[in-house]
A tleap script that builds the chain and sets N, CA, C and O, in Angstrom:
source leaprc.protein.ff14SB
mol = sequence {
  NMET GLN ASP VAL LEU PHE LYS LEU GLU GLN
  LEU LYS ARG PRO ARG LEU LEU LEU ARG SER
  ALA LYS LEU GLY ALA ILE GLU TYR THR ARG
  ASN GLN HIE LEU ARG ARG TYR PHE ALA ASP
  LYS LYS MET PRO SER HIE CYS GLU ALA LEU
  THR ARG LEU LEU GLU LEU GLU VAL LYS VAL
  ASP ALA GLN ARG LYS ASN ASP SER ALA ALA
  TYR SER LEU ILE ASP HIE ILE ASP LEU LEU
  ILE ALA VAL LEU GLY GLU ALA ARG LEU LEU
  ARG ALA THR GLN SER GLN CYS CLEU
}
set mol.1.N position { -128.395 -58.759 -22.927 }
set mol.1.CA position { -127.550 -59.748 -23.555 }
set mol.1.C position { -127.396 -60.963 -22.652 }
set mol.1.O position { -127.411 -62.098 -23.127 }
set mol.2.N position { -127.251 -60.734 -21.375 }
set mol.2.CA position { -126.989 -61.833 -20.466 }
set mol.2.C position { -128.117 -62.855 -20.459 }
set mol.2.O position { -127.866 -64.057 -20.371 }
set mol.3.N position { -129.355 -62.387 -20.551 }
set mol.3.CA position { -130.491 -63.303 -20.495 }
set mol.3.C position { -130.493 -64.276 -21.669 }
set mol.3.O position { -130.650 -65.482 -21.475 }
set mol.4.N position { -130.322 -63.768 -22.869 }
set mol.4.CA position { -130.353 -64.631 -24.048 }
set mol.4.C position { -129.118 -65.540 -24.072 }
set mol.4.O position { -129.223 -66.698 -24.474 }
set mol.5.N position { -127.971 -65.046 -23.657 }
set mol.5.CA position { -126.775 -65.882 -23.609 }
set mol.5.C position { -126.884 -66.922 -22.492 }
set mol.5.O position { -126.368 -68.032 -22.622 }
set mol.6.N position { -127.547 -66.566 -21.407 }
set mol.6.CA position { -127.793 -67.530 -20.330 }
set mol.6.C position { -128.668 -68.671 -20.848 }
set mol.6.O position { -128.410 -69.839 -20.557 }
set mol.7.N position { -129.704 -68.328 -21.615 }
set mol.7.CA position { -130.566 -69.363 -22.199 }
set mol.7.C position { -129.751 -70.290 -23.099 }
set mol.7.O position { -129.939 -71.507 -23.092 }
set mol.8.N position { -128.857 -69.701 -23.862 }
set mol.8.CA position { -128.022 -70.498 -24.752 }
set mol.8.C position { -127.133 -71.447 -23.957 }
set mol.8.O position { -126.973 -72.608 -24.335 }
set mol.9.N position { -126.559 -70.969 -22.873 }
set mol.9.CA position { -125.689 -71.806 -22.055 }
set mol.9.C position { -126.451 -72.944 -21.380 }
set mol.9.O position { -125.853 -73.960 -21.026 }
set mol.10.N position { -127.749 -72.788 -21.200 }
set mol.10.CA position { -128.557 -73.813 -20.538 }
set mol.10.C position { -129.010 -74.919 -21.488 }
set mol.10.O position { -129.560 -75.926 -21.042 }
set mol.11.N position { -128.788 -74.746 -22.788 }
set mol.11.CA position { -129.189 -75.776 -23.753 }
set mol.11.C position { -128.416 -77.063 -23.500 }
set mol.11.O position { -127.192 -77.049 -23.371 }
set mol.12.N position { -129.116 -78.137 -23.432 }
set mol.12.CA position { -128.514 -79.464 -23.283 }
set mol.12.C position { -128.881 -80.264 -24.526 }
set mol.12.O position { -130.020 -80.701 -24.689 }
set mol.13.N position { -127.901 -80.445 -25.391 }
set mol.13.CA position { -128.116 -81.171 -26.637 }
set mol.13.C position { -127.065 -82.265 -26.763 }
set mol.13.O position { -126.019 -82.191 -26.118 }
set mol.14.N position { -127.327 -83.275 -27.581 }
set mol.14.CA position { -126.338 -84.331 -27.778 }
set mol.14.C position { -124.993 -83.766 -28.242 }
set mol.14.O position { -124.943 -82.824 -29.032 }
set mol.15.N position { -123.926 -84.346 -27.748 }
set mol.15.CA position { -122.590 -83.834 -28.030 }
set mol.15.C position { -122.272 -83.807 -29.515 }
set mol.15.O position { -121.668 -82.854 -30.006 }
set mol.16.N position { -122.672 -84.840 -30.226 }
set mol.16.CA position { -122.375 -84.891 -31.649 }
set mol.16.C position { -123.100 -83.775 -32.408 }
set mol.16.O position { -122.550 -83.193 -33.343 }
set mol.17.N position { -124.319 -83.486 -32.004 }
set mol.17.CA position { -125.093 -82.407 -32.622 }
set mol.17.C position { -124.393 -81.060 -32.401 }
set mol.17.O position { -124.226 -80.280 -33.339 }
set mol.18.N position { -123.989 -80.798 -31.166 }
set mol.18.CA position { -123.304 -79.540 -30.862 }
set mol.18.C position { -121.927 -79.467 -31.505 }
set mol.18.O position { -121.519 -78.408 -31.980 }
set mol.19.N position { -121.220 -80.567 -31.523 }
set mol.19.CA position { -119.896 -80.574 -32.151 }
set mol.19.C position { -119.999 -80.252 -33.637 }
set mol.19.O position { -119.184 -79.500 -34.173 }
set mol.20.N position { -120.994 -80.818 -34.295 }
set mol.20.CA position { -121.212 -80.541 -35.716 }
set mol.20.C position { -121.542 -79.071 -35.937 }
set mol.20.O position { -121.038 -78.446 -36.870 }
set mol.21.N position { -122.391 -78.526 -35.074 }
set mol.21.CA position { -122.771 -77.117 -35.202 }
set mol.21.C position { -121.583 -76.200 -34.933 }
set mol.21.O position { -121.428 -75.184 -35.611 }
set mol.22.N position { -120.752 -76.533 -33.969 }
set mol.22.CA position { -119.574 -75.710 -33.678 }
set mol.22.C position { -118.620 -75.681 -34.863 }
set mol.22.O position { -118.044 -74.639 -35.176 }
set mol.23.N position { -118.454 -76.812 -35.514 }
set mol.23.CA position { -117.599 -76.844 -36.696 }
set mol.23.C position { -118.199 -75.995 -37.821 }
set mol.23.O position { -117.479 -75.282 -38.521 }
set mol.24.N position { -119.500 -76.078 -37.985 }
set mol.24.CA position { -120.160 -75.279 -39.010 }
set mol.24.C position { -120.143 -73.797 -38.704 }
set mol.24.O position { -120.096 -72.975 -39.619 }
set mol.25.N position { -120.181 -73.446 -37.435 }
set mol.25.CA position { -120.213 -72.032 -37.035 }
set mol.25.C position { -118.915 -71.314 -37.383 }
set mol.25.O position { -118.887 -70.085 -37.454 }
set mol.26.N position { -117.851 -72.062 -37.598 }
set mol.26.CA position { -116.581 -71.445 -38.008 }
set mol.26.C position { -116.767 -70.707 -39.328 }
set mol.26.O position { -116.173 -69.651 -39.547 }
set mol.27.N position { -117.585 -71.262 -40.195 }
set mol.27.CA position { -117.833 -70.675 -41.521 }
set mol.27.C position { -119.137 -69.877 -41.564 }
set mol.27.O position { -119.665 -69.629 -42.649 }
set mol.28.N position { -119.658 -69.478 -40.425 }
set mol.28.CA position { -120.940 -68.775 -40.359 }
set mol.28.C position { -120.885 -67.456 -41.119 }
set mol.28.O position { -120.001 -66.628 -40.900 }
set mol.29.N position { -121.845 -67.285 -42.011 }
set mol.29.CA position { -122.011 -66.042 -42.761 }
set mol.29.C position { -123.415 -65.536 -42.464 }
set mol.29.O position { -124.406 -66.143 -42.870 }
set mol.30.N position { -123.488 -64.426 -41.755 }
set mol.30.CA position { -124.765 -63.921 -41.236 }
set mol.30.C position { -125.826 -63.767 -42.329 }
set mol.30.O position { -126.927 -64.301 -42.197 }
set mol.31.N position { -125.509 -63.051 -43.394 }
set mol.31.CA position { -126.514 -62.805 -44.440 }
set mol.31.C position { -127.011 -64.096 -45.069 }
set mol.31.O position { -128.203 -64.233 -45.345 }
set mol.32.N position { -126.129 -65.024 -45.293 }
set mol.32.CA position { -126.512 -66.289 -45.917 }
set mol.32.C position { -127.349 -67.153 -44.975 }
set mol.32.O position { -128.391 -67.669 -45.378 }
set mol.33.N position { -126.919 -67.314 -43.758 }
set mol.33.CA position { -127.620 -68.199 -42.835 }
set mol.33.C position { -128.947 -67.613 -42.351 }
set mol.33.O position { -129.956 -68.317 -42.298 }
set mol.34.N position { -128.945 -66.344 -42.005 }
set mol.34.CA position { -130.174 -65.761 -41.461 }
set mol.34.C position { -131.262 -65.594 -42.504 }
set mol.34.O position { -132.444 -65.568 -42.162 }
set mol.35.N position { -130.890 -65.482 -43.753 }
set mol.35.CA position { -131.889 -65.347 -44.817 }
set mol.35.C position { -132.859 -66.529 -44.806 }
set mol.35.O position { -134.021 -66.387 -45.188 }
set mol.36.N position { -132.384 -67.682 -44.372 }
set mol.36.CA position { -133.248 -68.870 -44.303 }
set mol.36.C position { -134.351 -68.724 -43.258 }
set mol.36.O position { -135.424 -69.312 -43.389 }
set mol.37.N position { -134.078 -67.944 -42.230 }
set mol.37.CA position { -135.020 -67.825 -41.118 }
set mol.37.C position { -135.734 -66.477 -41.071 }
set mol.37.O position { -136.778 -66.353 -40.432 }
set mol.38.N position { -135.184 -65.473 -41.737 }
set mol.38.CA position { -135.756 -64.125 -41.709 }
set mol.38.C position { -135.861 -63.562 -43.122 }
set mol.38.O position { -135.544 -62.393 -43.342 }
set mol.39.N position { -136.292 -64.355 -44.063 }
set mol.39.CA position { -136.305 -63.965 -45.469 }
set mol.39.C position { -137.211 -62.773 -45.757 }
set mol.39.O position { -136.921 -61.979 -46.652 }
set mol.40.N position { -138.292 -62.641 -45.016 }
set mol.40.CA position { -139.276 -61.603 -45.317 }
set mol.40.C position { -138.990 -60.276 -44.618 }
set mol.40.O position { -139.745 -59.319 -44.792 }
set mol.41.N position { -137.939 -60.202 -43.850 }
set mol.41.CA position { -137.689 -59.004 -43.059 }
set mol.41.C position { -136.258 -58.534 -43.235 }
set mol.41.O position { -135.399 -59.260 -43.736 }
set mol.42.N position { -136.024 -57.296 -42.807 }
set mol.42.CA position { -134.652 -56.805 -42.790 }
set mol.42.C position { -133.883 -57.575 -41.730 }
set mol.42.O position { -134.477 -58.196 -40.849 }
set mol.43.N position { -132.588 -57.531 -41.817 }
set mol.43.CA position { -131.764 -58.266 -40.859 }
set mol.43.C position { -132.004 -57.734 -39.445 }
set mol.43.O position { -131.888 -56.533 -39.201 }
set mol.44.N position { -132.336 -58.623 -38.526 }
set mol.44.CA position { -132.565 -58.212 -37.140 }
set mol.44.C position { -131.236 -57.962 -36.424 }
set mol.44.O position { -130.170 -58.329 -36.918 }
set mol.45.N position { -131.322 -57.340 -35.271 }
set mol.45.CA position { -130.135 -57.182 -34.430 }
set mol.45.C position { -129.667 -58.562 -33.993 }
set mol.45.O position { -130.406 -59.541 -34.097 }
set mol.46.N position { -128.448 -58.632 -33.510 }
set mol.46.CA position { -127.922 -59.915 -33.054 }
set mol.46.C position { -128.782 -60.481 -31.929 }
set mol.46.O position { -129.059 -61.680 -31.891 }
set mol.47.N position { -129.195 -59.624 -31.031 }
set mol.47.CA position { -129.999 -60.065 -29.893 }
set mol.47.C position { -131.358 -60.601 -30.351 }
set mol.47.O position { -131.788 -61.673 -29.927 }
set mol.48.N position { -132.020 -59.846 -31.215 }
set mol.48.CA position { -133.326 -60.279 -31.715 }
set mol.48.C position { -133.200 -61.574 -32.505 }
set mol.48.O position { -134.018 -62.481 -32.353 }
set mol.49.N position { -132.184 -61.660 -33.341 }
set mol.49.CA position { -131.984 -62.872 -34.140 }
set mol.49.C position { -131.738 -64.078 -33.234 }
set mol.49.O position { -132.327 -65.141 -33.432 }
set mol.50.N position { -130.877 -63.907 -32.252 }
set mol.50.CA position { -130.563 -65.017 -31.356 }
set mol.50.C position { -131.785 -65.452 -30.558 }
set mol.50.O position { -132.006 -66.647 -30.361 }
set mol.51.N position { -132.568 -64.500 -30.105 }
set mol.51.CA position { -133.787 -64.827 -29.357 }
set mol.51.C position { -134.742 -65.642 -30.212 }
set mol.51.O position { -135.259 -66.666 -29.767 }
set mol.52.N position { -134.976 -65.194 -31.427 }
set mol.52.CA position { -135.912 -65.894 -32.309 }
set mol.52.C position { -135.363 -67.244 -32.759 }
set mol.52.O position { -136.115 -68.210 -32.888 }
set mol.53.N position { -134.052 -67.314 -32.998 }
set mol.53.CA position { -133.450 -68.590 -33.382 }
set mol.53.C position { -133.555 -69.611 -32.251 }
set mol.53.O position { -133.810 -70.790 -32.497 }
set mol.54.N position { -133.360 -69.160 -31.019 }
set mol.54.CA position { -133.490 -70.075 -29.885 }
set mol.54.C position { -134.917 -70.597 -29.744 }
set mol.54.O position { -135.125 -71.758 -29.390 }
set mol.55.N position { -135.898 -69.742 -30.021 }
set mol.55.CA position { -137.294 -70.190 -29.989 }
set mol.55.C position { -137.537 -71.267 -31.037 }
set mol.55.O position { -138.200 -72.268 -30.765 }
set mol.56.N position { -137.002 -71.059 -32.229 }
set mol.56.CA position { -137.143 -72.062 -33.294 }
set mol.56.C position { -136.431 -73.363 -32.911 }
set mol.56.O position { -136.938 -74.458 -33.155 }
set mol.57.N position { -135.255 -73.221 -32.312 }
set mol.57.CA position { -134.470 -74.399 -31.964 }
set mol.57.C position { -135.170 -75.251 -30.922 }
set mol.57.O position { -135.098 -76.478 -30.987 }
set mol.58.N position { -135.836 -74.640 -29.973 }
set mol.58.CA position { -136.574 -75.397 -28.953 }
set mol.58.C position { -137.658 -76.244 -29.621 }
set mol.58.O position { -137.877 -77.392 -29.234 }
set mol.59.N position { -138.330 -75.682 -30.617 }
set mol.59.CA position { -139.370 -76.434 -31.332 }
set mol.59.C position { -138.772 -77.601 -32.123 }
set mol.59.O position { -139.322 -78.702 -32.135 }
set mol.60.N position { -137.648 -77.345 -32.777 }
set mol.60.CA position { -136.999 -78.401 -33.558 }
set mol.60.C position { -136.481 -79.497 -32.629 }
set mol.60.O position { -136.567 -80.681 -32.955 }
set mol.61.N position { -135.944 -79.106 -31.474 }
set mol.61.CA position { -135.459 -80.110 -30.534 }
set mol.61.C position { -136.605 -80.958 -29.990 }
set mol.61.O position { -136.430 -82.149 -29.733 }
set mol.62.N position { -137.763 -80.355 -29.815 }
set mol.62.CA position { -138.931 -81.126 -29.376 }
set mol.62.C position { -139.296 -82.167 -30.434 }
set mol.62.O position { -139.678 -83.288 -30.098 }
set mol.63.N position { -139.179 -81.800 -31.707 }
set mol.63.CA position { -139.422 -82.774 -32.772 }
set mol.63.C position { -138.424 -83.929 -32.670 }
set mol.63.O position { -138.790 -85.093 -32.835 }
set mol.64.N position { -137.167 -83.595 -32.400 }
set mol.64.CA position { -136.138 -84.630 -32.259 }
set mol.64.C position { -136.476 -85.581 -31.125 }
set mol.64.O position { -136.417 -86.800 -31.287 }
set mol.65.N position { -136.831 -85.019 -29.979 }
set mol.65.CA position { -137.119 -85.837 -28.807 }
set mol.65.C position { -138.366 -86.700 -28.990 }
set mol.65.O position { -138.462 -87.785 -28.416 }
set mol.66.N position { -139.315 -86.223 -29.785 }
set mol.66.CA position { -140.556 -86.955 -30.015 }
set mol.66.C position { -140.486 -87.878 -31.228 }
set mol.66.O position { -141.492 -88.467 -31.625 }
set mol.67.N position { -139.305 -88.002 -31.812 }
set mol.67.CA position { -139.127 -88.828 -33.010 }
set mol.67.C position { -140.114 -88.464 -34.112 }
set mol.67.O position { -140.664 -89.337 -34.784 }
set mol.68.N position { -140.329 -87.176 -34.285 }
set mol.68.CA position { -141.263 -86.688 -35.290 }
set mol.68.C position { -140.744 -86.963 -36.699 }
set mol.68.O position { -139.546 -86.856 -36.961 }
set mol.69.N position { -141.646 -87.313 -37.590 }
set mol.69.CA position { -141.273 -87.527 -38.986 }
set mol.69.C position { -140.846 -86.215 -39.642 }
set mol.69.O position { -140.147 -86.232 -40.656 }
set mol.70.N position { -141.254 -85.093 -39.084 }
set mol.70.CA position { -140.905 -83.788 -39.633 }
set mol.70.C position { -139.487 -83.352 -39.251 }
set mol.70.O position { -138.976 -82.373 -39.794 }
set mol.71.N position { -138.854 -84.064 -38.331 }
set mol.71.CA position { -137.520 -83.686 -37.857 }
set mol.71.C position { -136.465 -83.945 -38.921 }
set mol.71.O position { -136.442 -84.996 -39.561 }
set mol.72.N position { -135.589 -82.952 -39.093 }
set mol.72.CA position { -134.466 -83.084 -40.006 }
set mol.72.C position { -133.180 -82.758 -39.250 }
set mol.72.O position { -133.015 -81.648 -38.744 }
set mol.73.N position { -132.292 -83.707 -39.179 }
set mol.73.CA position { -131.018 -83.507 -38.500 }
set mol.73.C position { -130.218 -82.382 -39.164 }
set mol.73.O position { -129.624 -81.548 -38.480 }
set mol.74.N position { -130.207 -82.366 -40.469 }
set mol.74.CA position { -129.461 -81.342 -41.202 }
set mol.74.C position { -130.014 -79.955 -40.901 }
set mol.74.O position { -129.251 -79.014 -40.680 }
set mol.75.N position { -131.333 -79.825 -40.894 }
set mol.75.CA position { -131.939 -78.533 -40.567 }
set mol.75.C position { -131.646 -78.127 -39.126 }
set mol.75.O position { -131.447 -76.946 -38.842 }
set mol.76.N position { -131.617 -79.084 -38.230 }
set mol.76.CA position { -131.322 -78.802 -36.830 }
set mol.76.C position { -129.883 -78.298 -36.677 }
set mol.76.O position { -129.634 -77.326 -35.964 }
set mol.77.N position { -128.959 -78.950 -37.337 }
set mol.77.CA position { -127.561 -78.514 -37.290 }
set mol.77.C position { -127.429 -77.127 -37.897 }
set mol.77.O position { -126.727 -76.277 -37.349 }
set mol.78.N position { -128.092 -76.889 -39.017 }
set mol.78.CA position { -128.037 -75.570 -39.656 }
set mol.78.C position { -128.571 -74.486 -38.725 }
set mol.78.O position { -128.007 -73.395 -38.646 }
set mol.79.N position { -129.641 -74.784 -38.034 }
set mol.79.CA position { -130.213 -73.832 -37.085 }
set mol.79.C position { -129.253 -73.585 -35.924 }
set mol.79.O position { -129.087 -72.445 -35.489 }
set mol.80.N position { -128.632 -74.628 -35.427 }
set mol.80.CA position { -127.660 -74.469 -34.341 }
set mol.80.C position { -126.426 -73.693 -34.798 }
set mol.80.O position { -125.839 -72.949 -34.013 }
set mol.81.N position { -126.030 -73.859 -36.052 }
set mol.81.CA position { -124.924 -73.061 -36.597 }
set mol.81.C position { -125.274 -71.581 -36.526 }
set mol.81.O position { -124.454 -70.760 -36.114 }
set mol.82.N position { -126.500 -71.244 -36.931 }
set mol.82.CA position { -126.942 -69.846 -36.869 }
set mol.82.C position { -126.982 -69.355 -35.424 }
set mol.82.O position { -126.580 -68.226 -35.145 }
set mol.83.N position { -127.459 -70.183 -34.512 }
set mol.83.CA position { -127.516 -69.805 -33.095 }
set mol.83.C position { -126.114 -69.514 -32.570 }
set mol.83.O position { -125.883 -68.476 -31.951 }
set mol.84.N position { -125.190 -70.420 -32.814 }
set mol.84.CA position { -123.830 -70.240 -32.313 }
set mol.84.C position { -123.127 -69.067 -32.981 }
set mol.84.O position { -122.375 -68.335 -32.336 }
set mol.85.N position { -123.373 -68.894 -34.270 }
set mol.85.CA position { -122.779 -67.759 -34.983 }
set mol.85.C position { -123.281 -66.424 -34.467 }
set mol.85.O position { -122.500 -65.490 -34.282 }
set mol.86.N position { -124.577 -66.333 -34.235 }
set mol.86.CA position { -125.146 -65.085 -33.706 }
set mol.86.C position { -124.676 -64.822 -32.285 }
set mol.86.O position { -124.436 -63.673 -31.915 }
set mol.87.N position { -124.544 -65.862 -31.493 }
set mol.87.CA position { -124.043 -65.694 -30.122 }
set mol.87.C position { -122.616 -65.151 -30.155 }
set mol.87.O position { -122.266 -64.262 -29.380 }
set mol.88.N position { -121.813 -65.680 -31.038 }
set mol.88.CA position { -120.433 -65.200 -31.163 }
set mol.88.C position { -120.409 -63.730 -31.577 }
set mol.88.O position { -119.640 -62.945 -31.022 }
set mol.89.N position { -121.244 -63.351 -32.546 }
set mol.89.CA position { -121.291 -61.957 -32.989 }
set mol.89.C position { -121.826 -61.040 -31.888 }
set mol.89.O position { -121.346 -59.918 -31.725 }
set mol.90.N position { -122.811 -61.514 -31.141 }
set mol.90.CA position { -123.365 -60.727 -30.042 }
set mol.90.C position { -122.299 -60.463 -28.985 }
set mol.90.O position { -122.172 -59.345 -28.487 }
set mol.91.N position { -121.549 -61.479 -28.653 }
set mol.91.CA position { -120.479 -61.308 -27.660 }
set mol.91.C position { -119.389 -60.364 -28.200 }
set mol.91.O position { -118.847 -59.546 -27.456 }
set mol.92.N position { -119.076 -60.486 -29.495 }
set mol.92.CA position { -118.014 -59.667 -30.087 }
set mol.92.C position { -118.393 -58.188 -30.130 }
set mol.92.O position { -117.542 -57.318 -29.940 }
set mol.93.N position { -119.666 -57.909 -30.378 }
set mol.93.CA position { -120.082 -56.516 -30.436 }
set mol.93.C position { -120.425 -55.968 -29.048 }
set mol.93.O position { -120.552 -54.759 -28.854 }
set mol.94.N position { -120.569 -56.872 -28.106 }
set mol.94.CA position { -120.920 -56.533 -26.725 }
set mol.94.C position { -122.128 -55.607 -26.664 }
set mol.94.O position { -122.211 -54.722 -25.812 }
set mol.95.N position { -123.068 -55.832 -27.592 }
set mol.95.CA position { -124.295 -55.042 -27.556 }
set mol.95.C position { -125.215 -55.591 -26.478 }
set mol.95.O position { -125.070 -56.734 -26.044 }
set mol.96.N position { -126.137 -54.786 -26.062 }
set mol.96.CA position { -127.062 -55.165 -24.992 }
set mol.96.C position { -128.410 -55.554 -25.573 }
set mol.96.O position { -128.890 -54.918 -26.511 }
set mol.97.N position { -129.012 -56.572 -25.035 }
set mol.97.CA position { -130.356 -56.961 -25.416 }
set mol.97.C position { -131.325 -56.216 -24.510 }
set mol.97.O position { -131.253 -56.301 -23.284 }
set mol.98.N position { -132.206 -55.507 -25.127 }
set mol.98.CA position { -133.181 -54.740 -24.335 }
set mol.98.C position { -134.526 -55.383 -24.394 }
set mol.98.O position { -135.476 -54.883 -23.790 }
savepdb mol mol.pdb
quit
């Protein structure tokens, strides 16, 4: 758990982007949000979901930094909402990432 949460703590994103995601994470619903990213599979563990979401977020952030036409601010915020929501659930269950 510590490794994936450490990676999350090391993220450096614009304040407005993170503030928007934090507000959205208040209403985070795991089944609804994760279905967008894991539609073809059963629901992953919190650790697995957070790991995969962070991988996706790094790619989306690279699009942001490169001013890619494929970048969507709304999609980025939605992804960060899922990341923050899963991190909160992981901490609450105090499960271990193996």
